[in-house]
C-alpha positions as CSV (number, residue, x, y, z in Angstrom):
1,M,-52.2,-21.7,30.9
2,R,-52.6,-24.3,27.8
3,I,-54.1,-23.0,24.6
4,W,-55.2,-24.9,21.6
5,F,-55.8,-23.2,18.2
6,V,-57.5,-25.3,15.1
7,T,-57.3,-24.2,11.6
8,I,-57.4,-24.9,7.9
9,G,-55.6,-23.3,5.5
10,E,-53.1,-21.3,7.2
11,P,-49.5,-20.9,5.9
12,V,-47.3,-23.3,8.6
13,P,-43.6,-22.4,9.8
14,L,-41.9,-25.8,9.4
15,T,-39.3,-25.0,6.7
16,S,-35.8,-23.1,7.4
17,G,-36.3,-21.3,4.5
18,F,-40.0,-20.3,5.6
19,K,-41.4,-17.1,3.6
20,D,-44.8,-17.0,3.7
21,R,-45.9,-14.9,6.0
22,L,-48.4,-16.1,9.0
23,H,-51.7,-15.7,9.3
24,R,-53.8,-14.8,12.1
25,A,-53.1,-18.2,14.2
26,G,-49.8,-18.8,13.4
27,M,-48.9,-14.8,14.9
28,M,-51.5,-15.8,17.7
29,A,-49.5,-18.9,18.4
30,N,-46.3,-17.4,18.4
31,A,-47.4,-14.8,20.8
32,F,-48.6,-17.0,23.2
33,A,-46.3,-18.9,23.4
34,S,-43.6,-16.5,24.0
35,A,-45.5,-15.0,26.6
36,G,-45.3,-18.6,28.2
37,H,-48.3,-20.3,27.3
38,A,-48.0,-23.7,26.3
39,V,-49.7,-23.9,23.1
40,V,-51.0,-26.9,20.7
41,W,-52.0,-25.0,17.1
42,W,-53.9,-28.7,15.2
43,T,-53.8,-27.9,11.5
44,S,-54.5,-30.0,8.2
45,G,-51.0,-31.8,6.7
46,F,-52.3,-30.6,3.3
47,D,-50.8,-27.1,2.1
48,H,-53.7,-25.3,0.7
49,F,-51.9,-22.8,-1.2
50,K,-49.5,-24.5,-3.0
51,K,-52.2,-27.7,-2.9
52,R,-49.8,-30.3,-1.9
53,H,-48.8,-32.8,1.4
54,I,-46.7,-31.4,4.1
55,V,-46.8,-34.6,5.9
56,E,-47.8,-38.2,4.7
57,S,-49.5,-39.1,8.2
58,N,-50.1,-37.1,11.4
59,K,-47.0,-35.5,13.0
60,E,-45.7,-33.6,15.4
61,V,-43.7,-30.9,15.3
62,C,-42.0,-28.3,18.3
63,T,-41.0,-25.3,16.5
64,A,-40.5,-23.5,19.9
65,A,-40.0,-23.7,23.4
66,N,-44.0,-23.8,24.1
67,L,-45.4,-23.6,20.7
68,R,-46.2,-27.7,19.1
69,I,-47.9,-28.0,15.7
70,R,-49.9,-31.4,15.4
71,L,-50.6,-32.2,11.4
72,I,-53.1,-34.0,10.9
73,K,-53.6,-36.3,7.4
74,A,-55.7,-34.8,5.1
75,A,-56.5,-36.1,1.2
76,G,-55.3,-33.3,-1.4
77,Y,-56.8,-31.6,-4.5
78,R,-56.0,-30.2,-7.5
79,K,-58.4,-28.1,-8.4
80,N,-59.9,-25.6,-6.0
81,V,-63.9,-27.0,-7.0
82,S,-63.8,-30.6,-7.3
83,V,-65.3,-33.4,-6.3
84,A,-62.4,-34.7,-4.2
85,R,-62.7,-31.7,-2.3
C-alpha cells in the first residue's frame, strides 16, 4: 500500500546524531515502512523548534527502505508572533 503523511512542525530524522523524539507522524511513518508499505512523508523544510532552515530548496531524502521524506521549501521566522509568520 502507498501511504502519504503531510505534516508541519514535527521533528525530521535527517542527521546521524538525531536526538529529538519523533512525534505521531514520524512514529507512524516508521511503523508503516517497517511493515513493507511505501511511505512518503511531506513536511516543511523549516525546523519550527530551532527556527532554522533544514534545506534551502525542495529536497527528497530516503531514510529507510520504504520511507521517503519530501522537504518543501518554506519561509522562516525568528519569533512565534510576527507578520512574516
